[in-house]
C-alpha positions in Angstrom: -0.7 38.5 47.1 -0.6 35.1 48.7 0.2 33.3 45.6 3.5 35.3 45.2 4.5 33.9 48.6 4.3 30.3 47.3 7.9 29.6 46.1 7.4 25.7 46.3 4.9 23.3 47.4 6.4 23.3 50.9 5.0 26.9 51.4 1.5 25.2 51.4 1.9 23.3 54.4 1.4 26.0 56.9 -1.5 27.6 55.3 -5.1 27.3 56.8 -8.0 26.1 54.8 -9.4 29.7 54.4 -5.9 30.8 53.1 -5.9 27.8 50.7 -9.4 29.0 49.3 -8.0 32.6 49.0 -5.0 31.1 47.2 -7.3 29.3 44.8 -9.0 32.5 43.7 -5.6 34.2 43.2 -4.3 31.1 41.2 -7.3 31.3 38.9 -6.7 35.1 38.4 -3.2 34.5 37.3 -4.0 31.8 35.0 -6.9 33.9 33.4 -4.3 36.8 33.0 -1.6 34.7 31.4 -4.0 32.9 28.9 -5.7 36.0 28.0 -2.3 37.5 26.9 -0.6 34.4 25.4 -3.5 31.9 24.5 -3.5 28.5 26.0 -5.9 25.9 27.8 -8.1 27.7 30.1 -11.3 25.8 31.0 -9.5 22.6 32.0 -6.9 24.4 34.1 -9.4 26.5 36.0 -11.3 23.3 37.0 -8.4 21.6 39.0 -7.2 24.5 40.9 -8.4 23.2 44.2 -7.2 19.6 43.6 -3.7 20.7 42.5 -3.5 22.8 46.0 -4.7 19.8 47.9 -2.3 17.3 45.9 0.7 19.5 46.9 -0.4 20.2 50.4 -0.7 16.4 51.0 2.2 15.0 49.0 5.8 15.9 49.2 6.9 16.8 45.6 9.2 16.5 43.7 10.0 13.3 45.8 6.4 12.1 45.3 5.3 12.2 41.7 2.0 13.6 40.1 1.4 12.5 36.5 -1.0 15.0 34.7 -2.8 13.3 31.8 -2.8 15.4 28.6 -1.2 18.4 30.5 -4.2 20.7 29.9 -4.4 20.8 33.6 -0.9 21.7 34.7 -1.0 25.6 34.9 -1.8 25.7 38.6 1.0 23.1 39.2 3.4 25.3 37.6 2.5 28.3 39.7 2.9 26.2 42.8 6.3 24.8 41.8 8.3 28.0 41.5 7.4 29.3 38.1 4.7 32.1 38.6 7.5 34.6 37.7 7.5 32.9 34.3 3.9 32.7 33.7 4.1 35.7 31.3 6.2 33.8 28.9 3.7 30.7 28.9 3.9 29.3 25.3 6.2 31.9 24.0 9.4 30.9 22.2 11.9 30.3 24.8 9.3 30.6 27.7 7.2 28.2 29.8 5.7 25.1 27.9 2.0 24.7 28.0 2.4 21.1 29.0 4.4 19.3 31.8 8.0 19.1 30.6 10.7 17.1 32.4 13.3 19.4 31.2 11.6 22.4 32.5 11.2 21.3 36.1 11.9 18.5 38.6 8.2 18.7 39.6 7.2 17.6 36.2 7.6 13.9 36.7 6.4 12.9 33.0 5.8 14.9 30.0 2.3 14.7 28.2 0.5 16.3 25.3 -1.5 13.4 24.1 -4.2 12.0 26.1 -4.7 8.8 28.2 -1.1 8.2 29.0 -1.0 9.0 32.7 -2.0 5.6 34.2 0.5 3.7 32.2 3.4 6.1 32.9 2.5 6.3 36.6 2.4 2.5 36.8 5.9 2.4 35.2 7.2 4.8 37.8 5.6 2.8 40.6 7.5 -0.3 39.3 10.9 1.4 38.9 10.4 2.8 42.4 9.8 -0.6 43.9 12.6 -2.3 42.0 15.1 0.3 42.9 14.0 0.2 46.6 12.8 3.7 46.8 9.8 5.1 48.8 7.6 7.7 47.5 3.9 8.1 46.3 2.8 8.2 42.6 -0.6 9.9 41.7 -2.1 9.9 38.1 -4.6 12.7 37.3 -6.7 11.8 34.4 -10.0 13.3 33.1 -13.1 11.5 32.2 -12.6 12.5 28.6 -9.3 10.7 28.5 -11.1 7.4 29.7 -12.4 7.2 26.1 -8.9 6.4 25.1 -8.2 2.5 25.2 -4.6 3.2 26.6 -6.1 4.4 30.0 -7.8 1.0 30.4 -4.8 -1.0 29.3 -2.9 0.8 32.1 -5.6 0.3 34.6 -5.7 -3.3 33.8 -2.2 -4.0 34.4 -2.2 -1.9 37.6 -5.0 -3.8 39.1 -3.1 -6.9 38.2 0.1 -5.8 39.9 -1.8 -4.6 43.1 0.7 -1.8 43.8 0.2 1.5 45.7 -1.0 3.8 43.0 -3.5 6.5 43.2 -5.5 7.4 40.2 -7.6 10.7 40.5 -10.3 10.7 37.9 -11.2 14.3 37.5 -14.8 14.1 35.9 -16.1 17.4 34.4 -18.2 15.5 31.7 -15.9 17.1 29.1 -12.7 16.6 27.1 -12.5 19.1 24.2 -15.8 18.3 22.7 -18.5 16.9 25.0 -17.6 13.3 26.1 -19.4 10.4 24.3 -19.7 6.9 24.8 -20.3 4.2 27.3 -17.8 5.2 30.1 -19.4 9.0 30.1 -22.8 7.5 30.5 -21.6 5.2 33.3 -20.0 8.0 35.2 -23.2 10.2 34.8 -25.3 7.4 36.2 -23.0 7.2 39.1 -23.5 10.9 39.8 -27.3 11.2 39.1 -28.9 7.9 39.4 -30.7 6.0 42.0 -27.9 3.5 41.7 -26.0 5.5 44.6 -29.0 5.1 46.9 -29.1 1.2 46.4 -25.5 0.6 47.1 -25.0 3.2 50.1 -25.6 1.0 53.0 -23.6 -2.0 51.5 -20.8 0.5 50.7 -20.4 1.5 54.3 -20.2 -2.2 55.5 -17.6 -2.8 52.8 -15.6 0.3 53.6 -15.4 -0.7 57.4 -13.8 -4.1 56.3 -11.4 -2.6 53.8 -7.8 -1.8 54.1 -8.6 1.9 53.8 -10.1 1.9 57.5 -12.8 3.5 59.3 -11.5 7.1 58.7 -12.7 6.9 55.1 -16.3 5.9 56.3 -16.4 9.0 58.7 -15.5 11.4 55.7 -18.1 9.7 53.6 -20.7 10.1 56.2 -19.7 13.8 56.8 -19.9 14.4 53.1 -23.2 12.7 52.3 -25.3 15.6 53.2 -23.9 18.2 50.7 -23.3 15.9 47.7 -23.4 12.2 46.8 -20.8 11.1 49.3 -18.5 8.2 48.8 -19.7 5.1 47.0 -17.9 1.8 46.2 -19.8 0.4 43.2 -19.1 -3.2 42.2 -18.5 -1.9 38.7 -15.8 -1.5 36.0 -13.1 0.2 38.2 -13.4 -2.4 40.9 -13.4 -5.2 38.4 -10.0 -3.7 37.1 -8.6 -4.2 40.6 -9.0 -0.6 42.0 -10.5 0.3 45.2 -13.0 3.0 44.2 -13.9 6.2 46.3 -16.3 8.8 45.2 -17.6 10.8 43.7 -16.7 13.7 45.7 -16.6 17.5 45.2 -13.4 18.6 43.5 -13.6 21.9 44.7 -13.8 21.3 48.5 -10.3 21.8 49.6 -10.8 20.2 53.1 -12.4 17.3 51.6 -9.8 16.7 49.1 -7.0 16.9 51.7 -8.7 14.6 54.2 -9.5 12.1 51.6 -6.1 12.2 50.0 -4.4 11.7 53.5 -6.7 8.7 54.2 -5.7 6.9 51.0 -2.1 7.8 50.4 -0.7 4.8 52.4 -2.9 2.2 50.8 -0.8 -0.8 49.5 -3.5 -1.3 46.7 -4.3 0.8 43.8 -6.9 3.2 44.5 -9.3 5.4 42.1 -10.5 8.5 43.7 -13.4 10.0 41.5 -13.9 13.7 41.9 -16.4 16.0 40.3 -15.2 19.5 38.9 -16.6 22.3 36.9 -14.7 23.0 33.8 -13.9 26.6 33.5 -14.9 27.4 37.2 -14.3 30.9 38.4 -14.5 32.8 35.1 -18.1 33.2 33.6 -17.3 32.9 30.0 -15.6 29.8 30.2 -18.0 28.3 32.7 -20.8 29.2 30.0 -18.7 27.8 26.9 -15.9 25.5 28.2 -15.5 24.0 24.8 -14.6 27.5 23.2 -12.3 28.2 26.1 -10.8 24.8 26.1 -7.8 26.0 23.9 -8.1 29.7 23.0 -6.1 32.5 21.7 -5.4 35.9 23.5 -8.7 37.4 24.7 -10.3 40.2 26.6 -10.9 39.4 30.1 -13.7 41.6 30.6 -15.8 40.4 27.5 -14.3 37.1 26.6 -13.8 38.3 23.0 -11.0 36.6 21.2 -8.3 39.0 19.8 -7.2 38.3 16.3 -7.0 35.0 14.8 -4.7 32.1 13.6 -2.5 33.2 10.7 0.5 31.6 9.0 1.0 33.8 6.0 -0.2 37.2 4.9 -3.9 36.5 3.9 -5.4 37.4 0.5 -8.9 38.9 0.8 -11.5 37.6 3.1 -10.2 34.2 4.5 -11.4 31.6 6.7 -9.4 28.9 8.6 -8.6 25.9 6.8 -10.6 23.9 9.3 -13.8 25.7 8.8 -13.3 25.7 5.0 -12.9 22.0 5.1 -16.0 21.6 7.0 -17.9 23.7 4.6 -16.6 21.6 1.7 -17.4 18.4 3.4 -20.9 19.7 3.9 -21.3 20.5 0.3 -19.9 17.1 -0.9 -22.4 15.3 1.6 -25.4 17.3 0.2 -24.8 15.2 -3.2 -23.7 11.9 -1.9 -25.5 10.3 0.9 -22.5 7.7 1.4 -20.4 10.4 2.9 -19.8 9.8 6.9 -17.6 12.2 9.0 -15.7 10.8 12.0 -13.9 12.6 14.7 -12.0 11.8 17.7 -13.3 14.2 20.3 -12.5 17.1 18.0 -15.7 18.2 16.4 -15.1 21.8 16.8 -11.5 21.8 16.2 -11.7 20.0 13.0 -14.4 22.4 11.6 -17.3 19.8 11.8 -19.7 21.6 14.2 -21.9 22.8 11.1 -21.7 19.5 9.6 -22.9 18.0 12.9 -26.0 20.1 13.0 -26.9 19.6 9.4 -26.2 15.8 9.2 -26.5 14.6 12.9 -26.9 11.0 11.7 -23.9 11.0 9.4 -21.3 12.1 12.1 -19.5 10.1 14.7 -17.4 11.3 17.7 -15.7 8.2 18.9 -13.9 10.0 21.7 -10.3 10.1 22.2 -9.9 6.9 20.2 -8.0 7.5 17.0 -7.4 3.8 16.6 -10.9 2.9 16.8 -11.8 5.8 14.5 -9.6 4.4 11.8 -11.0 0.8 12.0 -14.4 1.8 12.4 -14.0 3.8 9.2 -12.5 0.8 7.4 -15.6 -1.2 8.4 -17.8 1.4 7.0 -15.8 1.6 3.9 -16.0 -2.1 3.6 -19.7 -2.0 3.1 -19.7 0.8 0.4 -19.8 4.0 2.5 -17.2 7.0 2.0 -15.9 7.6 5.5 -13.9 10.8 6.1 -11.7 10.8 9.2 -10.8 14.3 10.4 -7.9 14.4 12.7 -5.0 16.6 13.8 -1.6 15.5 12.3 -0.2 14.8 15.8 -2.9 12.6 16.8 -3.1 10.4 13.5 0.2 9.0 14.6 -1.6 6.9 17.2 -3.5 5.1 14.3 -0.6 4.1 12.3 -1.0 0.4 12.6 -4.7 0.7 11.8 -3.9 2.8 8.6 -1.5 0.3 7.4 -3.3 -3.1 8.4 -7.1 -2.1 8.4 -7.3 0.6 5.6 -4.5 0.4 3.1 -3.6 -3.2 3.0 -7.4 -3.9 2.2 -7.3 -0.9 -0.2 -10.4 0.6 1.4 -11.7 4.1 0.4 -11.2 5.8 3.6 -10.3 9.5 3.5 -8.0 11.1 6.1 -8.3 14.8 6.5 -5.3 15.7 8.4 -5.7 19.2 10.1 -2.7 21.1 11.9 -0.2 19.7 9.5 3.1 21.4 9.7 4.3 23.9 12.2 1.4 24.4 14.7 3.0 27.0 17.0 2.7 27.5 20.7 1.4 24.2 21.8 5.0 22.9 21.1 6.7 19.6 20.4 3.7 17.3 21.3 1.5 19.1 18.8 3.6 20.1 15.8 2.5 17.9 12.7 5.9 17.4 11.4 5.8 13.7 10.7 2.9 12.7 8.6 4.6 13.2 5.3 7.3 10.7 6.4 5.3 8.0 8.0 2.4 7.9 5.4 4.0 8.4 2.1 5.7 4.9 2.5 2.4 3.1 2.9 1.2 1.3 -0.2 -2.2 2.2 -1.8 -2.4 5.5 0.1 -2.9 8.6 -2.2 -1.4 11.8 -0.5 -2.2 15.3 -1.2 -1.6 18.8 0.2 -3.4 21.9 -1.2 -1.7 25.3 -2.0 -4.8 27.1 -1.2 -8.6 26.7 -0.1 -10.1 26.1 -3.6 -7.4 23.4 -4.2 -8.4 21.8 -0.9 -12.0 21.7 -2.1 -11.0 20.3 -5.3 -8.9 17.6 -3.6 -11.6 16.6 -1.2 -14.0 16.0 -4.1 -11.4 14.1 -5.9 -10.5 11.9 -2.8 -14.3 11.1 -2.6 -14.4 9.9 -6.1 -11.1 7.8 -5.7 -11.6 4.2 -5.3 -8.9 3.8 -2.6 -7.5 5.2 0.7 -6.5 9.0 0.4 -5.1 11.6 2.7 -5.1 15.4 2.6 -3.0 17.4 4.9 -3.5 21.0 5.4 -2.1 23.7 7.9 -3.3 25.5 11.1 -3.8 28.8 9.3 -6.3 31.0 7.7 -6.7 29.9 4.0 -6.0 32.0 1.1 -6.6 31.8 -2.7 -3.8 31.9 -5.1 -4.8 33.3 -8.5 -2.2 31.0 -10.3 -3.2 27.7 -8.6 -5.4 25.2 -10.4 -6.3 27.2 -13.5 -4.5 25.1 -16.2 -3.9 21.6 -14.7 -6.4 18.8 -14.2 -6.3 17.2 -10.7 -5.5 13.7 -11.2 -3.2 11.3 -9.5 0.5 12.6 -9.6 -0.2 16.0 -11.4 1.8 18.9 -10.2 1.7 22.5 -11.5 4.3 24.7 -12.9 3.4 28.0 -11.4 6.3 30.0 -12.6 8.9 29.5 -15.2 12.7 29.8 -14.4 15.9 28.5 -15.8 18.4 28.9 -12.8 16.8 27.1 -10.0 13.4 25.2 -9.3 11.6 25.7 -6.0 9.2 22.7 -5.4 6.7 23.4 -2.7 4.0 21.4 -1.0 1.0 22.6 0.5 1.4 26.0 2.6 4.9 26.4 1.3 3.9 27.1 -2.2 2.9 30.6 -1.4 6.1 31.2 0.5 8.1 29.8 -2.5 6.4 32.3 -4.9 7.4 35.3 -2.6 10.9 33.9 -2.4 11.1 33.6 -6.3 10.0 37.2 -6.5 12.9 38.2 -4.3 15.3 36.3 -6.2 14.3 37.9 -9.4 15.7 41.2 -8.0 19.0 39.4 -7.7 19.0 38.3 -11.4 18.0 34.7 -10.4 15.3 33.0 -12.5 13.5 30.7 -10.2 10.8 28.2 -11.4 8.2 27.4 -8.7 6.2 24.1 -8.7 3.1 23.3 -6.8 3.6 19.6 -6.2 0.1 18.9 -4.9 0.7 15.1 -4.6 3.1 13.7 -2.1 2.3 10.3 -3.3 2.2 9.6 -6.4 4.6 12.4 -7.5 4.4 14.0 -10.9 7.7 12.5 -11.9 7.6 13.6 -15.5 7.4 17.3 -14.6 10.0 16.9 -11.7 12.4 15.1 -14.0 11.9 17.7 -16.7 12.4 20.8 -14.4 15.4 19.1 -12.9 17.1 18.5 -16.3 16.4 22.1 -17.1 17.6 24.0 -14.2 20.2 21.5 -12.8 19.3 22.9 -9.4 16.4 22.1 -7.3 15.2 23.4 -3.7 12.5 21.4 -1.9 10.4 23.0 0.7 8.2 21.3 3.3 6.8 21.6 6.8 7.8 18.2 7.9 11.0 16.5 9.1 13.4 15.9 6.4 14.2 12.1 7.1 12.0 10.3 4.8 9.9 13.4 3.9 8.9 15.3 0.6 12.5 16.3 -0.2 13.4 12.6 0.2 10.6 11.5 -2.3 12.2 14.0 -4.8 15.7 12.6 -4.4 14.2 9.0 -4.8 12.3 10.0 -8.0 15.5 11.5 -9.6 17.5 8.3 -8.6 15.0 6.1 -10.1 15.2 8.1 -13.4 19.1 7.9 -13.3 19.2 11.8 -12.8 22.6 12.1 -11.0 23.9 15.4 -12.1 21.2 17.6 -10.3 22.2 19.5 -7.1 19.3 19.5 -4.5 18.9 21.4 -1.3 16.0 20.3 1.0 14.5 22.9 3.4 12.5 21.5 6.3 13.1 20.3 9.9 16.2 18.5 10.7 16.4 15.7 13.2 15.0 17.5 16.2 11.7 18.2 18.0 10.2 21.7 17.3 9.8 23.7 20.5 6.8 26.1 21.1 6.7 29.5 19.8 4.6 31.5 17.4 4.4 30.1 13.8 6.2 33.2 12.5 9.2 32.8 14.9 9.4 29.0 14.2 9.4 29.4 10.5 12.1 32.2 10.6 14.2 29.9 13.0 13.9 27.0 10.6 14.5 28.8 7.4 10.9 28.2 6.3 9.8 31.7 5.8 10.3 33.6 2.5 13.4 35.5 3.7 15.0 32.1 4.7 14.2 30.4 1.5 15.4 33.4 -0.4 18.7 33.3 1.3 19.3 29.5 1.1 18.5 29.5 -2.6 20.6 32.6 -3.3 23.6 31.0 -1.5 22.9 27.8 -3.2 22.9 29.2 -6.7 25.7 31.5 -6.3 27.8 29.3 -4.0 28.3 32.1 -1.5 26.3 33.4 1.6 23.6 35.9 0.9 24.3 39.5 2.2 
């Protein structure tokens, strides 16, 4: 196989165009095979194979720097940079990351897991290059979906001002995760399909001939015109930002990509090259449904059928994912309350809102990859009496922290944050683990913060948040939901009410959210060692049930807190602060959670075992804590 002969990008230099076309097919096959076994991001990676080959053919990496936005497009890049032998370990614990990782390879010039960062990072590298007197090229590859994020335009605005040699490649496939929305997507579509192109064609040729990019670009444009739109240089937004704009061109034509990149690589001004690709190209099922195959678990290549599903615990009965359960609960609530509005940042399917969008198309807003705008937009809706529900992954709500504080909580507006993928997420790794939201949200005044122990409790919490006259947040995991027979039976849900699920006199296990079931299992294991462990479902991160916590602490004198969050400033810290406020100083406390580190990629099971968050880990920690010696 030709792909196995490519040990580094230098091995591309001697290939013919036909050989590179063969290589593209082989790379797609290797990507499909790896993702079918390990899961991962498929559609976006399949769409940039020819572009990746052309980039590594033209540029001299790792001296030249390629910055991949988000990183959903980096699998072919990994295969061409000496890592094809490791693709079987993709997203596995200790194996290849699913994203660019500076620690993994010198060819990964900048790490990326969140969107819209490439231009800013690339411009910083350009400035460092010039200040250090170095000579190399810098290329940022950004998808059209990422242009819905304001950070991309902040970077482009600064790049246009500095007028440095920076190449930005706009990979236009008309999708991010959910279909793109907004004025920028509509603008790019008009460039591709409208009569606008025809009106500027002749003017474009004249201007190109007089530009610093030279006559060669005009020749390429004339050659390309017959098969697609050719090259245009519209006096539009990119040019106003200070970029020389070229495109759109066919992003699957290797020869054209190579010739174009060679023509612009020595420009002394910022250049934006607009290419058009097909997301999911080369695999029928991903071509037909690129949204489903954007990020997917292991699947059967022949049928496209997904194998298994996401689980974080043993499930009880017929369970559905928390995301889907939340979406169903929101639809039920919306049926009886016309004030409810759903908001998502390009994650409609991922956050379980697809069915809601079908039923209430005029009551859902997909704002694109723009979490900051989503939050302040929701604040505006709430200021006029509506009940906006912002559905967002834990890792992405970090981007809206300022807006949560200033625009929502400072004004005490009734915005609800439904925080999906909270806790250990798994194979997507450190950029996507939802391990910080407890810490950075529980210190914000006016915000009520909850975490359900099971699906019925999530539904109760959503209804309660809607009735609450102030900001509220609910965190829940990436997992199949279950129903605990003991949860929510005897305790009214109101601010600061926990549940004592199991009596015990030797130690108290206080869990929050999905750690409650694990605590119950650990308590049962401790029973066989003669240890009586109480189990508390905290339910509220803020406000805490201080009466129950103080009472159980005084009774047992030993407390173990359990959370899927960093320990610094987390749930366990809140318990410590509570006891300190009440002058309870004679109680020993152990906190189980994530220490001061980022959590790598791996299955949820392996990661929970590593960090002592599975039932065996909680059991061993508690047994040693109570007995004062290590568990056997």
